[in-house]
C-alpha positions, 0 to 999 in steps of 0.5 A: 826383106824375109822375116827373121826366124825363131832363132834370131834373137838367142844367137844374137844375145849369145854373140853379144855375150861372147863380146861380138860387135853387132854391126848389121842387123840383119846382115844381107847376104846375096846369093847368086842362082844356082 
């Protein structure tokens, strides 16, 4: 699991302020090899 980047907290707080519901933190996105 990668470490959270510098912007994680800022983005999360902005989404919450905009009435988003954070359900999974961190949200895992799997990408196939290209």
